[in-house]
C-alpha positions as CSV (number, residue, x, y, z in Angstrom):
1,X,42.1,4.5,-28.4
2,X,41.4,8.2,-26.7
3,X,37.6,7.6,-26.6
4,X,38.3,4.0,-24.7
5,X,40.6,6.1,-22.2
6,X,37.4,8.7,-21.6
7,X,34.8,5.8,-21.0
8,X,37.3,4.3,-18.8
9,X,37.7,7.6,-16.7
10,X,33.9,7.8,-16.7
11,X,33.4,4.6,-15.4
12,X,36.2,5.1,-12.9
13,X,34.4,8.3,-12.0
14,X,31.1,6.6,-11.4
15,X,32.7,4.2,-9.5
16,X,34.3,6.5,-7.2
17,X,30.7,8.2,-6.8
18,X,29.1,4.7,-5.8
19,X,31.5,4.0,-3.4
20,X,31.1,7.4,-1.5
21,X,27.1,6.7,-0.8
22,X,27.9,3.5,0.7
23,X,30.3,5.1,3.2
24,X,28.3,8.1,4.3
25,X,25.3,5.7,4.9
26,X,27.4,3.6,6.9
27,X,28.6,6.3,8.9
28,X,25.0,7.3,9.6
29,X,24.2,3.6,11.3
30,X,27.2,3.4,13.9
31,X,26.3,7.0,15.3
32,X,22.7,6.3,15.7
33,X,23.5,3.4,17.7
34,X,26.3,5.1,19.4
35,X,24.0,7.9,20.6
36,X,22.2,5.3,22.7
37,X,24.6,3.3,24.4
38,X,23.0,1.1,27.3
39,X,19.4,2.2,26.2
40,X,16.7,-0.5,26.6
41,X,15.3,-2.4,24.0
42,X,11.4,-2.1,22.8
43,X,9.4,-4.3,24.9
44,X,7.8,-5.3,21.5
45,X,10.9,-6.2,20.1
46,X,12.2,-8.6,23.3
47,X,8.9,-10.6,24.1
48,X,8.1,-12.2,21.2
49,X,6.1,-15.6,21.4
50,X,8.7,-18.5,20.9
51,X,11.6,-16.4,20.7
52,X,14.7,-16.6,23.7
53,X,14.9,-13.9,26.4
54,X,18.5,-12.8,26.4
55,X,20.5,-13.8,29.5
56,X,21.1,-10.3,30.4
57,X,17.4,-8.9,30.2
58,X,17.0,-6.4,32.8
59,X,14.0,-4.2,31.1
60,X,12.3,-2.7,28.1
61,X,10.6,0.2,27.2
62,X,6.9,1.1,25.6
63,X,6.4,4.5,24.4
64,X,9.6,5.7,25.8
65,X,8.8,4.4,29.4
66,X,10.7,1.9,31.5
67,X,8.7,-1.3,31.7
68,X,10.1,-3.4,34.8
69,X,9.4,-7.2,34.7
70,X,7.5,-8.6,37.5
71,X,9.7,-11.6,38.8
72,X,9.0,-14.4,40.5
73,X,11.8,-16.3,42.4
74,X,11.9,-20.1,41.7
75,X,13.5,-22.7,44.3
76,X,16.5,-23.4,42.3
77,X,17.2,-19.8,42.4
78,X,16.4,-18.5,39.0
79,X,13.7,-15.9,38.6
80,X,10.7,-16.9,36.2
81,X,9.8,-13.3,34.7
82,X,6.3,-11.9,33.7
83,X,5.5,-9.4,31.2
84,X,2.4,-7.6,30.4
85,X,0.4,-10.1,32.4
86,X,0.7,-12.5,29.4
87,X,4.0,-13.4,28.6
88,X,6.6,-15.4,30.7
89,X,10.0,-16.8,30.6
90,X,13.3,-17.4,32.2
91,X,16.4,-15.7,30.9
92,X,17.9,-17.6,28.0
93,X,15.0,-19.8,28.1
94,X,12.2,-19.8,25.5
95,X,9.4,-16.4,25.7
96,X,6.0,-18.0,26.2
97,X,2.6,-15.8,25.3
98,X,-0.6,-17.6,26.9
99,X,-3.1,-14.6,26.8
100,X,-3.3,-14.0,30.2
101,X,-0.9,-15.7,33.1
102,X,-4.1,-15.2,35.6
103,X,-6.3,-17.8,33.7
104,X,-3.5,-19.6,31.9
105,X,-3.4,-23.3,33.5
106,X,-0.1,-24.2,31.7
107,X,1.4,-20.9,33.7
108,X,0.2,-21.8,37.1
109,X,1.2,-25.3,36.8
110,X,4.8,-24.2,36.0
111,X,4.5,-21.6,38.6
112,X,3.3,-23.7,41.5
113,X,6.1,-26.1,40.4
114,X,8.9,-23.4,40.3
115,X,8.1,-22.1,43.9
116,X,7.2,-25.7,45.2
């Protein structure tokens, strides 16, 4: 019976040490996010074709530099946002990557109807 108890204690110690590892790694994650409150997201993480532009989107960063979005006011009061000359979206709506906003018929037609 003593051998079984020794094995159980060993298992308990192993369980204790394994439970310490996740808790120490969990404490690292909150401190990382807490160190950058209000930080702007990376543009590449936000402006993804087919994804939804966050409703509270203001700007993003690329290589540590803030990249402001070009806003085109629409007749119905919501801005159409342009990014990097290739993406467009309205907050809370789908992001579209048309390659080049200047030459995209899709975008130019939308812009014309938006500003009409």
